[in-house]
C-alpha positions as CSV (number, residue, x, y, z in Angstrom):
1,X,0.0,0.0,0.0
2,X,1.5,3.4,-1.0
3,X,2.2,5.9,1.8
4,X,0.2,9.1,2.0
5,X,3.3,11.3,1.5
6,X,4.6,11.0,-2.1
7,X,7.9,12.7,-1.1
8,X,8.7,10.2,1.7
9,X,11.3,8.4,-0.4
10,X,13.3,11.7,-0.7
11,X,13.3,12.4,3.1
12,X,16.4,11.2,5.0
13,X,15.8,8.1,7.0
14,X,16.7,8.0,10.7
15,X,19.3,5.4,11.4
16,X,18.3,2.6,13.7
17,X,19.4,2.7,17.3
18,X,19.4,5.5,19.9
19,X,18.4,9.0,18.9
20,X,21.2,11.5,18.3
21,X,22.1,13.8,21.2
22,X,20.6,17.3,20.7
23,X,23.0,19.9,21.9
24,X,21.7,22.9,23.8
25,X,22.0,26.2,21.9
26,X,24.8,28.6,23.0
27,X,22.3,30.9,24.5
28,X,21.2,28.2,26.9
29,X,24.6,27.6,28.4
30,X,25.3,28.4,32.0
31,X,26.4,32.0,32.7
32,X,30.1,32.5,33.1
33,X,31.8,34.2,35.9
34,X,33.6,37.5,35.3
35,X,37.0,35.8,35.6
36,X,36.0,33.3,32.9
37,X,34.8,36.1,30.6
38,X,38.1,37.9,31.1
39,X,40.1,34.8,30.2
40,X,37.9,34.1,27.2
41,X,38.4,37.7,26.0
42,X,42.2,37.5,26.6
43,X,42.4,34.3,24.6
44,X,40.5,35.7,21.7
45,X,42.6,38.9,21.8
46,X,45.8,36.9,21.8
47,X,44.6,34.8,18.9
48,X,43.7,37.9,16.9
49,X,47.0,39.6,17.7
50,X,49.0,36.5,16.6
51,X,47.0,36.3,13.3
52,X,47.6,40.0,12.6
53,X,51.3,39.6,13.4
54,X,51.5,36.6,11.1
55,X,49.8,38.5,8.4
56,X,52.1,41.5,8.7
57,X,55.2,39.2,8.7
58,X,53.9,37.4,5.6
59,X,53.4,40.7,3.7
60,X,56.7,42.0,4.9
61,X,58.7,39.0,3.6
62,X,57.3,39.6,0.2
63,X,58.6,43.2,0.1
64,X,62.3,43.3,0.7
65,X,62.6,46.8,-0.7
66,X,60.9,48.1,2.5
67,X,63.9,47.1,4.4
68,X,66.6,48.8,2.3
69,X,68.6,51.4,4.2
70,X,68.3,54.8,2.5
71,X,69.5,58.2,3.5
72,X,67.0,60.1,5.5
73,X,67.7,63.7,4.1
74,X,69.2,65.5,1.2
75,X,72.4,66.4,3.1
76,X,72.9,62.8,4.2
77,X,72.4,61.7,0.6
78,X,75.0,64.2,-0.6
79,X,77.5,62.9,2.1
80,X,76.8,59.3,1.1
81,X,77.5,60.0,-2.6
82,X,80.6,62.0,-1.7
83,X,81.9,59.0,0.4
84,X,81.2,56.6,-2.5
85,X,83.2,58.4,-5.1
86,X,86.9,57.7,-5.3
87,X,89.1,60.7,-4.5
88,X,91.2,61.9,-7.4
89,X,94.8,62.0,-6.6
90,X,96.5,65.4,-7.3
91,X,99.8,64.4,-8.5
92,X,100.6,68.0,-9.5
93,X,101.4,70.7,-7.1
C-alpha cells in the first residue's frame, strides 16, 4: 500500500538505534563568571593579535625593498654620494 506522503522516499531516514544527542543552543549555556569572561576575551585577543602579526610578517617578507637602508635627508644623501666616489689624486702641485 503506498504511503500518504509521495515525497517520503526523498526524506532522509533516521538510522536505527538510539536517537542522536541534541545539543543545547549557545544561549542556553550556564552563565560565566567575570573571571572566565576575562580569560575568554584575553584568549581571543591573543589569537587575533597572533594572526595579525603573522599577516604582517607574511606581507613584509614579500617586500624586501621596504627594508633597504636609505639616506633620510638630502644632506645625508650628498654625504653618502661623496663618500662613495673615489678621491682623485692630485699628482701636480
